[in-house]
N, C-alpha and C positions, 0 to 999 in steps of 0.2 A: 891771553890767547884762548881761543875757543875752537873746538873741533867741529868742522862742518860735515855735512853729508857728502860722500863721494858722488860725483856725477858720472853716470853710466850711460854711454851712448849705445844704442841698438842699431846695428847696421846689417846689410845683407842684400841678396838678390831679391828682385820683385817676386812676390808670391811664396817666399820661403817661410813666412809666418812671423815676421817681426812684431806687428801689432797684435796678432793673435797670442803671441807669447806674453806680451804685457797684459793683455786682457785676462789671461789665465792667472797671472799674478794678482791683478786688481779685482778679478771677479766681475769685470765689466765687459762691454761689447762695443768698444770704440771702432774696431775694424769694420763692423757691419755698416757704419755710416760713412765710410770713405768712398769717394768716387772711384769706381773701378776696383774697389777693395784695395786700393793702394794709398798709402799715407802721402799726402801732398805737402804738409807743413810740419815743421818740428813741433812736437808736443812734449809735455812734461808730466811725470807722475812720481809722487813721493811714496815710498814704502817704509814706514817707521820700523825701527829695530825691534819693537815689541812684536810686530807681526812675524818678522823673521825668526825671532826667538821661539814664538809659539809654534810655527810650522817646522822648524828645523832643530828644536832643542836636543833631541836624542842624537841626531847626526852631529851636532856641534860637540857633544861629549866625545864622540868617536874621533873627530878631527882635533880635539882639544883646543877648540876656539872659544875664547871668552870675548863676546862682542861688546864694544864700547862706543862705536860710532852711532850718531843719531838715527841713521837709516840710509836708504839709497834713493837718489833722485835719478830716475830714468829719463833719458831724452830719446824719443822715438823718431828716428831720422828716416826720410824716404830712401827707398832701396834701389831704384833703377839707376843704371849708369848715367842717365840724363841728369841725375841730381848730384853730380860730383861736388859742386860748391856748397850745397846744403849739408852734405855729409862732412865736408871739410869744417863747416861751422861746428857740427856735432863733435868731430874728432878734435878740434882745436880747444874746446873747453871741457873735454871729457877726461876724467881721471882713469877710467877703465872703459872697456867696450865689450859688448856681447856681439859676436859675429854669428848670425843665424844662417845655418846651411841646411837645406832640405837633404836629409840623409839618403833619400831615394835618388834625387837628381845630382847630388854632389856639388862640387865647386863649379860655378858658372862665371861668365865674363864679369858680371857685376860684383860677384864675390871677390874676384881678383882685384877689381878696382877699389873695393872697400878695404881690402888688406893693404893696398898701396897707400891709401889715405892714412890708415892707422900707423903704417911704417913711417910715413912722412912726419907725422906728429909725435912719433915715438910713444904711442898710446898702448899700454898693455891690454891684452884682450883674452877672452876665453871663447871657445866655439860651442854654441848650442846646436848640436846635431838634431834638428827637429824632425817630427813626423815618424818617430819609431813605431807608432801604432799602425803605420801603413806597411810595415814589413810583413811579408807573407807568413801567416801562422802565428802572428803576435797575439799573446793573451794579455789584455789590459789589466793593470793593477793601479786604479786611480789614486793619484797623489803619493804613490810610493816613491822612496828614494831609488836611485838607479840600481844599486847592488841588490836590493830586495826584488825588484821587478825582473832584473836580468837573471837572477838565480831561479826564478819561477818559469822561465821560458824553456822550451824544448831545445835539444842540442842543435838541431838544424837551424832554428831561429837564432840562437846565440851565434852560430857560425856566420849566418847572413849578416847580423849586426856587426860582427868583427870585421867581415870583409868590407862593409860599407865604411866603417870607421877608418880602416887602414888605407882605403882609397883616399879619404880626406887627409890622412897623415902623409901619404905619398905626395899629394898635390901641394900641401903646405910646405913640404920639404923642398919641392921644386921652387917655391917662392921664398925660400930662405928661412923657414921657421921649423924648429924642432918641436913636434907635438906628440901627444899620446892621450889615450883614454884616461879619464880622471883617476880611476882606481889603480892605474899602472904607472903613475908619475911619482918618482922618488923625491924629486926636488921641484917644487912649484915655481921657483924663481928661474929655472932654466928651461922649462918646457911649457908650451901652450896647452892648456887643459881642453880636452874635448869631452863635453858633457852631453850624452844622449838624452833627449827629452821628448815629450809630446805635449804640445800646446793644447791638444784636445783632451787628454786624460790627466794632465798634471804630473805624469811620471817624470822623475828626474829634476823636478823644480826645487825640491828641498836642497839638492846638491848645488843647483845653479845659484840660488839665493845665498846660501851659506858660504859658498866659495867666493862669490863676488864680495860679500861683506868681509870675509876673512882675509882675502887677498888685499883689499883696499886698506884694511886696518894694519896688516902686516908690512906691506911694501910701500904704502904711500907716505908713512912717517909724518914728518912735519908739514908735508904738502897740504894736509887737511886742516892745519891750524890757521885760523884767520884772526885778523885784527878787527874786533867788533866796532871800532871807531872809524874804520876806513870807509870812504864814500863808496857806494855800491856801483858796480858795473853790471850790465845785463844786455839782453836782446829782446826786442819786442816780437812776439809771436803773431798776435792778431789784434785787430781793433774790433770791439763789440759793444753793442748797446746793452746796458743792464737796466732792467725795469726799475724805475724810480730813482735811478742815479744818472743815467745818460751814457755818453761814450766812455768806454774804459779800454785799457790795453791789457792783454795777457803777456807776461814777460817771464824770462828766466833770469834770475839774479845769480851770477856765478862768482861774484867777489864782493866783499864788504857788507854794509848794512844800509837799509832804506826804511824810512818811517814817514808817517804823515807830517806835512809841514816842510819836507825836503823839496828843494827845487831840482827838477830833472831836465836834462837836455835830450831831445829826440828829433828825428828827421820827419818833416812833413812835406806835403806837396808844394809848399811855399818856401821850403828851406828849413834850416835848423830852428827849433823852437824851444824856449825855456818856459816851463810851467811849474806850478806848485802842487804837490801831491795833497789831495783832500783826504783820501782814504785808501787803505790797502786791504785787499781781501785774499783769502786763501781757500782753496777747496779742502774738504775734509781729507785726512790721510787715506790713501788707497783709491782716491778718485783722480780723474784725469782732467786737467785744466780746461780742455776744449769741450768737455761734455756740458751742453747747455741745460741739461735736466737737473744738474746738481746745484745745491745751494752753497753759497760762499759765506764765510764768517769774517767779520772785520777784525783786523789785528793792529796792534800799536807799533810793531816793528818787525822786520824780517831780516834774518841773517842768511848769507849764502851757505849752501846752495838751495834754491827754492824756486818754485813756480808760483807766481803771484798775479793778481788782478789789481790794477791801479786805476783810481778815479782822480781826474784832474781836469781843469779847464782846457778846452781846445783840442782834446785828444781825437776828435772825429777826423782830423786832417793828418794824423800820424800815419806814416808808411809802415806796414808790417815788414819785419826784418830789420828795422832800424836799430842801431845801437841805443842803449839807454845809459845815461851817465848822471849820477847824483852830482850836482854842480857845487863847486867851491870857487872856481874861476869861470865866469860866464863866457868870456871871449875865447878862452882856451877850449872850453867844452864845445862851443859852436864850431871852432876850427876842426876839432876832432870829428864831429858829426859830418861836416862838409867833406873831409878827406874820405870818410867811409862811403859816402854817396858817390863821390867821384870815382872810386874804385869800381863801382858796379854799373853806373849809368854810362851811356854812349851817346854822343851827339856830333856827328861828322857831316861833311858835305860830299863824301865819296859815294860811289855806287854800292848799295847794300840794302838789306832788308830792314823793315821796321818791326820792332818788338815792343809789345805792351803787356805788362803783367800786373797782378794784384799786390805783389809784395817784393821787397828787395831780395829776399831769399830766392823767390821764384825767378826773379830777373837774373840773378847769378846763374841759376841752374839752366835756364833757357838759353842765355847767351853763351854759356859754356858748350851746350849741346850744338847750337847752330854755328858756333865759331869754326867747327871743323867741317861744316858743309858749305857755308856761304858767308861772305862778308856782311857786317852789320853797320848800317848807316846811323840808326837811332834806336836806343833801348832805354825805356823809362817805365815808371810805374804809373798806372792810370788808364782811363778809357781811351779808345781810339777816337781821334779827332779828324775833322775835315782836312786839317793841315797834314796829318799823317798820310791820308789818302792822296793828297796832292803830291807829296814827296814820293810816295810809292809809284804814282803815275809817271812822274818825271824819270824815276829810275827805270821803270818798265820799258821806256823807249830806248834806253841804253843797254839794258840787260833784262830780258824777259823773265829770267829765273830769280832775279833779285827784287823785282818790282812787286813784292808781296808784303803782307802784314801777318805777324804772328801774335795771337791774343791768347794768353793763358789766364784762365779763371777770372776773366773780366766780362761784364755784360756788354753786348754790342747793340746800341740803339737801332731801332728800325730804320731811321733816316740814314744812318751810316751804312747799313746793309744795302739799301737801295742805291745810294751814291756809289758804293764800291762796285755793285753790279753794272751800273751805267758806265763806269770808267773801265770796267774789265779788270778790276783789282781783285786778286785772290786773297781771301782772309782765312788763315788756318786758326781754328778756334777749338780749344779743348780745355778740360779741367784735369786732364791726366797728361803730364808733361811729355812722356816719351811718345805719346801718340802724335804730337806735333811733328816729330821727326819722321815717323812712319808715313803720315799723310803727305808731308812735303816730298819725301822720296818717291812716293807713288805718283803724285802730281807731276813731279819733274820728269819722270820717265815718260809719262803720257805727253807732256809738252815737247820732249825731245823727239818723240815719234812724229808729232804734228810738224815740228820745225823741219824735220828731215823731209817729210812729204812736201811741205811748202817750198823748200829749197829745190827739191828735185823737179817740181813742176816748173820752176823758173829756169833751171839750169839744163844743160845738155847732159843726158844720162851717159855714163861710161858704158861702152858696149864693145864686144869683140865678136866678129862673125867670120865664117868661111863660105865662099861660093862653092856649092856642091857641083861636081863634074856631071855633065849631061843634063843639067837643068837650066839651060839658057832658053827662055821663052820669047824674048825680044832683044835685039841688039842695042837699040837706042830709042829715044823720044817717047817714053822713057825706056831705059833698059829694064827688062824684067828677068830676074834670076831667082833660082832657089838657093836659100842659104840655111846654115845651121848657126844658131847663137851659141858661141863658145863661152861667153861670160857676160855679166852685167845685164842691162835692160836696154832693148832697142825700141825707139819710138819714132813715129812719123816726124819729118822735118829735121832729123838728125843729120848733121854734116858728116861725111865719111872721108877717111884718109887711109893711105896704105901704110906699110910698116916703116916707110921713110918719111912720113909726114906729108906726102903729096896729097892735095885735095882731089878727090875722084868723083864727087857728086853728093846729092842729098837724098835721104829716104823720102819718097813721095807718099808711099802707102805700104801697108803690110797686110797680107792675106794668108788665110789658112783654110783649105777646102772651100774656096770661093766666098769666104766670110772675112770681112775687114776687121782688123784688130787695132786696138790703140797702143799695144805694146807686145813685145815678144821677149821672154826671159830665157835664161840659160837652159840649153837642151832642146829648145823649140826648133822645128824645121818649118820654114815659112817661105812664101814668095814675096820678094821685094820689088817694088817699082822704084828705080833710082834715076832721078832726073839729072840732066847735065853729064851723063856718063854713057860711054859707048863700050860694049863688050869687045875685047880684042885690042882696044887702044888705051882706055882708062882703067878698065877692070878685066880680070881674067878668071877662068875656072880654076878652082883650088886656091885662089888667092885669099889671104887673111886680111880683113879690113877692120878698122877701129873707128869709133865715134871720135870726132875731133873736138875734144873738150878743152876750152881755153885754160891756160896755166893758172890764171887767177881763180878760176872756178875749182880747179883740182885742189888747190890749197884749202879752199873753204869746204870742200867735200870730204877731206881726209878723216874727219871725226864722225862723219855721218854716213859714209858709204862702206858697206861691209866688205866688199871684195878689194882689199888693200893692194893685192898683187896686180890686179888689172889696172887699178888707178895709177900705180907706180909705173907700169908698162906704158900707159898712155902719156904719163908725165915725161918720161924719157924721150918718147918720140916727139912730143911737142917742143921740148927744149932743144932738140937737134935741128928743128926747122929753120 
């Protein structure tokens, strides 16, 4: 048996500094290259134990930690609530987690969601209370451990930090976790450690690295022991072209061993594929596997846990997010891959939206996000096709809010854009997942307003009026009277009824100060010409009249007309007729 590196998942709310935290550990700037400064895909970074020893040696003596693990493999997981399933992948294969919380903003909805994921997978975690450098009056002590920099702060700054930390303690308590600041924890097995840090200055990072390594070593026990002969399991992160080699895949190996010559099973756009590994590459320690500027070195074998780049025939068709299985039984491996794909993809004939993404992980995240907003007809990895547009067009005629296409991080060919415009199909396109939600909600509200106006143009508007005493200008042919609009909207051609449902005439025209109006709203006092009505026989002074809205229209207007009380009043009158 051999001890592997603990896998550490980094989770948290968007913009709380997850990738910046890893950048400070690595001395890189991965975050600067992310769309919207938000991590979109799971990445991997290895920090060897020698680096931890070098940075945290003195602190290790204080905590009496003797580190024996190979290092720490960090998985940088996207942080917005829209990324639930990606984070589940992170949580499911992680031994430990770092929950990053902006100490200024505190616990946010996405923080709570991350905690729930960790709770579901029973993943132990520490809290990195980030951005202590933004506390009012903070004096930076770059790279210092927490106790050193805390002691150097003025009393009011210390008090402010304590207040912020205990607000996090309170919120974690509400979520079922007993937590405390790292220097006040008597038993690390019973409390969640809160480690104040700054990804900008490096303060608190000695504590973070050392405690992660020490906790993994102390409490993981035999979990970190691996059978070096066991076939590897992993996840494909991305498919990339490597100069001089061709298509490669970046992957995380979280179990077993992989080496050149092994056969691997992966998911492709054409179904499960088995191919033979030609070469395996790894980035230098402290580098991030997604960074294209860094050189890779060829290795003859890799043990879990590790981030790797694999070269093999046919990898250009591999779907990012695919499981990776070192094959011993080809048919069994293919079945496992098919099951994984079936869990994520959707292909129904029901009314719903079309979803296309660049990766299986993205597909999980987007479908999870949209599942709470609208039904999904089809969800798959790849480019938008004419068939997708045809399906969306078919759906649109049944439900205008579902006849749309969501495209995450995929290119949209010009001819597809033109055809979508011609068909009137809305495509929501972004490389930041949560913006798809925002854009759809904004569009839906605008469409609902349009639908309301369209419906009201076709339908009889609900209205309630009273004939003002002393303002009868003509008795009939047509009757002309002064009225006040008590509720709703009154328009020409509206049929009128009394409170018993008796038809009394139709609005021929509406005037105010000798000016014709196309409508009169609540509070308006106007002159009405009412055809087919005679004052004193059909209508009377002080009489309250209503627009005669057909019952079937009332039911359709219930979700679109704001004055529900008036609609209910008219409905009761119509039902008594």
